Every structure is written in structure tokens, then in C-alpha cells.
Z-matrix of the N, CA and C atoms (Angstrom, degrees):
N
C 1 1.393
C 2 1.533 1 110.45
N 3 1.246 2 117.56 1 129.40
C 4 1.407 3 120.34 2 178.78
C 5 1.576 4 112.15 3 -98.67
N 6 1.254 5 116.50 4 157.18
C 7 1.406 6 121.84 5 177.76
C 8 1.539 7 114.24 6 -79.60
N 9 1.281 8 119.88 7 139.20
C 10 1.454 9 119.58 8 178.63
C 11 1.563 10 109.25 9 -60.87
N 12 1.265 11 115.67 10 153.47
C 13 1.449 12 125.65 11 -169.74
C 14 1.633 13 106.97 12 -60.20
N 15 1.332 14 114.04 13 -41.21
C 16 1.539 15 119.03 14 -178.10
C 17 1.502 16 113.11 15 -63.07
N 18 1.337 17 121.46 16 -21.17
C 19 1.447 18 121.98 17 179.79
C 20 1.496 19 113.63 18 -68.42
N 21 1.332 20 117.08 19 123.29
C 22 1.423 21 121.25 20 -173.65
C 23 1.562 22 115.34 21 -117.95
N 24 1.256 23 115.83 22 4.30
C 25 1.423 24 123.24 23 -178.65
C 26 1.480 25 111.95 24 99.40
N 27 1.331 26 118.67 25 -166.26
C 28 1.489 27 126.60 26 -171.11
C 29 1.462 28 109.09 27 -114.78
N 30 1.377 29 118.26 28 142.54
C 31 1.447 30 122.82 29 168.57
C 32 1.521 31 108.47 30 -64.53
N 33 1.393 32 113.03 31 150.75
C 34 1.424 33 116.27 32 171.60
C 35 1.530 34 107.04 33 -101.38
N 36 1.425 35 114.15 34 137.87
C 37 1.348 36 119.24 35 -175.78
C 38 1.548 37 110.75 36 -127.54
N 39 1.275 38 117.63 37 168.39
C 40 1.414 39 122.13 38 -179.80
C 41 1.550 40 114.84 39 -49.02
N 42 1.304 41 114.13 40 -50.26
C 43 1.483 42 122.71 41 178.66
C 44 1.487 43 107.24 42 -133.05
N 45 1.279 44 117.49 43 112.33
C 46 1.448 45 126.54 44 -177.16
C 47 1.475 46 113.66 45 -147.60
N 48 1.357 47 113.57 46 -176.89
C 49 1.467 48 119.26 47 -179.92
C 50 1.538 49 112.25 48 -66.32
N 51 1.272 50 115.99 49 144.58
C 52 1.511 51 122.84 50 175.39
C 53 1.502 52 110.14 51 -55.10
N 54 1.314 53 118.06 52 117.29
C 55 1.437 54 121.92 53 -172.25
C 56 1.583 55 108.08 54 -63.51
N 57 1.283 56 119.95 55 -44.12
C 58 1.463 57 118.20 56 179.50
C 59 1.493 58 113.15 57 -57.45
N 60 1.379 59 117.77 58 -44.94
C 61 1.428 60 124.18 59 -178.56
C 62 1.523 61 111.09 60 -59.67
N 63 1.351 62 115.34 61 -43.44
C 64 1.452 63 121.79 62 -176.64
C 65 1.541 64 106.88 63 -68.09
N 66 1.303 65 119.09 64 -50.16
C 67 1.460 66 121.80 65 -176.72
C 68 1.539 67 108.73 66 -60.68
N 69 1.356 68 118.35 67 -40.68
C 70 1.527 69 117.76 68 179.04
C 71 1.583 70 107.48 69 -68.86
N 72 1.225 71 120.25 70 -39.40
C 73 1.481 72 120.44 71 -178.18
C 74 1.534 73 109.46 72 -60.98
N 75 1.338 74 115.95 73 -48.59
C 76 1.413 75 120.93 74 -179.36
C 77 1.547 76 113.46 75 -62.66
N 78 1.277 77 114.08 76 -38.41
C 79 1.503 78 117.81 77 173.87
C 80 1.526 79 110.36 78 -64.31
N 81 1.279 80 118.52 79 -51.35
C 82 1.488 81 117.57 80 173.62
C 83 1.465 82 114.70 81 -58.38
N 84 1.307 83 120.21 82 -41.00
C 85 1.449 84 120.49 83 177.27
C 86 1.496 85 113.74 84 -61.44
N 87 1.327 86 117.92 85 -36.02
C 88 1.452 87 119.87 86 179.30
C 89 1.533 88 113.51 87 -71.18
N 90 1.371 89 113.95 88 -20.31
C 91 1.442 90 120.13 89 178.71
C 92 1.499 91 118.97 90 -96.94
N 93 1.351 92 113.54 91 -12.07
C 94 1.493 93 117.48 92 -176.60
C 95 1.564 94 109.80 93 -101.23
N 96 1.236 95 116.52 94 153.76
C 97 1.404 96 124.43 95 175.92
C 98 1.580 97 110.13 96 -77.41
N 99 1.299 98 113.80 97 -36.99
C 100 1.489 99 118.18 98 -173.12
C 101 1.485 100 106.21 99 -149.20
N 102 1.352 101 118.78 100 108.84
C 103 1.501 102 124.48 101 -179.26
C 104 1.576 103 106.44 102 -67.18
N 105 1.392 104 113.48 103 157.44
C 106 1.431 105 122.45 104 -176.54
C 107 1.484 106 108.35 105 -77.90
N 108 1.400 107 120.54 106 -40.87
C 109 1.372 108 124.39 107 -179.01
C 110 1.515 109 111.50 108 169.34
N 111 1.295 110 116.41 109 -178.90
C 112 1.445 111 118.77 110 -179.82
C 113 1.512 112 112.34 111 -65.89
N 114 1.251 113 120.25 112 137.64
C 115 1.512 114 122.53 113 179.45
C 116 1.472 115 115.10 114 -79.16
N 117 1.301 116 117.63 115 149.28
C 118 1.447 117 123.21 116 -179.89
C 119 1.573 118 108.44 117 -91.86
N 120 1.326 119 118.19 118 75.01
C 121 1.506 120 120.09 119 -176.40
C 122 1.567 121 107.49 120 -68.44
N 123 1.270 122 113.05 121 140.01
C 124 1.514 123 120.83 122 171.42
C 125 1.496 124 108.62 123 -79.37
N 126 1.356 125 114.37 124 146.21
C 127 1.447 126 122.31 125 175.90
C 128 1.493 127 110.34 126 -92.31
N 129 1.330 128 117.85 127 123.76
C 130 1.490 129 122.88 128 -173.53
C 131 1.561 130 107.62 129 -132.24
N 132 1.336 131 113.63 130 170.11
C 133 1.446 132 121.40 131 172.37
C 134 1.504 133 107.44 132 -75.12
N 135 1.361 134 118.42 133 142.27
C 136 1.395 135 124.71 134 178.57
C 137 1.489 136 113.38 135 57.54
N 138 1.317 137 116.03 136 44.19
C 139 1.473 138 123.12 137 177.88
C 140 1.543 139 112.13 138 -98.01
N 141 1.302 140 115.07 139 -178.53
C 142 1.423 141 123.73 140 176.59
C 143 1.447 142 113.25 141 -73.04
N 144 1.327 143 120.99 142 141.19
C 145 1.446 144 124.64 143 178.29
C 146 1.524 145 109.54 144 -58.27
N 147 1.244 146 115.61 145 124.95
C 148 1.566 147 123.58 146 -171.93
C 149 1.464 148 107.59 147 -65.34
N 150 1.334 149 123.54 148 -43.72
C 151 1.463 150 125.45 149 -175.77
C 152 1.465 151 110.12 150 -65.36
N 153 1.346 152 119.30 151 -38.88
C 154 1.399 153 123.12 152 -177.66
C 155 1.565 154 110.96 153 -69.06
N 156 1.311 155 112.64 154 -43.10
C 157 1.486 156 119.28 155 179.20
C 158 1.522 157 110.85 156 -62.55
N 159 1.322 158 113.43 157 -50.52
C 160 1.466 159 121.76 158 -179.42
C 161 1.608 160 108.89 159 -57.84
N 162 1.235 161 117.64 160 -43.34
C 163 1.488 162 121.42 161 176.81
C 164 1.483 163 112.68 162 -63.05
N 165 1.320 164 116.20 163 -44.73
C 166 1.502 165 122.39 164 177.80
C 167 1.600 166 112.19 165 -60.96
N 168 1.310 167 113.72 166 -45.20
C 169 1.453 168 117.88 167 -177.97
C 170 1.595 169 106.76 168 -69.39
N 171 1.328 170 121.52 169 -39.26
C 172 1.450 171 120.74 170 174.49
C 173 1.543 172 111.82 171 -57.18
N 174 1.351 173 114.99 172 -44.53
C 175 1.488 174 120.17 173 178.29
C 176 1.494 175 112.39 174 -60.51
N 177 1.300 176 116.55 175 -46.10
C 178 1.489 177 120.92 176 -177.87
C 179 1.587 178 110.36 177 -66.26
N 180 1.287 179 114.18 178 -39.46
C 181 1.560 180 117.23 179 178.85
C 182 1.551 181 108.96 180 -69.35
N 183 1.302 182 116.11 181 -35.82
C 184 1.495 183 119.43 182 176.56
C 185 1.532 184 109.27 183 -62.04
N 186 1.350 185 116.93 184 -46.01
C 187 1.488 186 121.47 185 176.92
C 188 1.418 187 112.89 186 -57.32
N 189 1.372 188 119.06 187 -33.47
C 190 1.449 189 120.62 188 179.01
C 191 1.482 190 112.93 189 -88.15
N 192 1.322 191 120.43 190 -3.87
C 193 1.474 192 125.46 191 178.68
C 194 1.475 193 110.15 192 78.44
N 195 1.271 194 116.85 193 28.97
C 196 1.511 195 122.15 194 176.37
C 197 1.536 196 109.43 195 -113.01
N 198 1.265 197 118.57 196 132.99
C 199 1.463 198 122.08 197 171.97
C 200 1.458 199 110.19 198 -75.53
N 201 1.392 200 115.95 199 128.67
C 202 1.426 201 119.20 200 -178.24
C 203 1.486 202 119.19 201 -106.40
């Protein structure tokens, strides 16, 4: 599954989701037919904006027909 052209990534914020964990989850989500559930991302300094990540995951799960 490829990302839509308009997707440009996530803003970095003072305290946000662990970037490695988010990137890994999104990669796994794009390769899986049905995700297990929402991931427990750690909150770290200079992480991804939580609201942006949560919205993106909701959109991806909706595209897969899964409630997130």
C-alpha cells in the first residue's frame, strides 16, 4: 500500500511519539491485511506529533475497513 501524494510526514514536537516505533508500525500496517490493534507508542523528546499520528492511523485503518 503506498501513501497518498499529499502525505508529507509528521511534525516533530517537544514531546511526541517515538519516531522509530511509529515508522515501524506504519510499515507493518501497510504490509498486513488486518492489524492486531493500536500500538502503545512511547512518549519521547523530539517525537512525532501525537494528533497527526493518531489521525493518520485512523485514516489508514478506515481505508482497510478496520475500526481503530
